[in-house]
N, C-alpha and C positions, 0 to 999 in steps of 0.2 A: 288371371293375367292371363294374355295373350301375343304370344311371340313367335320369331319367326326365326330360322337359319340366318347367318350372320351377325357382324358384333358381338357386344357381349355382353351389353344392358342387363339381360334376363342374368346371366352369371352374377351380376355387381350385385342385381336386385334381392339372388338368392342368400347372400350375406347380410339383405338386412333382414329376410323372412325369417333367418336363424335367431332372430331378435322379437319377432314380435308374438305376441298372444295369442291374434288371432289368425283362425284357420285360412291357409291361401289355397287355391284350387287355379292352376296353371295350365294351359296349353300351347304345346311347341309346335309351330306348321314346317314343315320341309323335311320331315324325315324320311322321305323317299327320294328327296332330290341326291343326283349323282353326287360326291366328292368331287371328283375331277370335272364336272363341268361348271362352266363363269356361267353366272346368273345375270341375271338382264338390269339388276339395279344396285345401284353403291352399298347398299344396307345393307348386301347378301355377302357382304368381305366375311373370311373366315381369317381371323388372326391367329399365328399362330398353334392353332389345334384349340381354340376356342373359339365359340359361336358357332359351332354346329350344333343339331336337332340333340348329339347325343350328350355332350357335352352338357348342355343348356340345363335338361331333364333331368342326370346325373346331380348336377349342383343343386337343383328344386326339390330332387327327392333327398339329396340329405341335410335338406335345409328342412324339411318336415313339411314342402307343400303336398298335395295331393296333385299326378299328371295326370289329365284324362289321356289316352291313346286317341281318341278323335274328337271332334266336335261338338258329337252326338252323348257324349261321355261327360262332361260339364256339369250339365244340368242334373245328373245323377250323382255324380259327386259332391254338391252343391245340396240336394236333398238329403242325403246321407247326413251331410254335416248337421243339418237342421232336424233331423230327426230324432239325431244323440243329446239334444242341448234341451 
């Protein structure tokens, strides 16, 4: 899963991930975006503390997903899982 700051779809998806038996690898873009800065598109709206990079990453980790720190880590997390099976 690749997501970004704003809205809450990734946090909602984390609830579904909890019920999955297959592994999920995720990356959330926008960790470095300043909280006080208004972003350039409607999808970047933060809703009452939800929709931040931190809240999405925490929800996905709590759901059991592997969360990459950078896009370059995605393939390493997938490869690590494949080597386990």
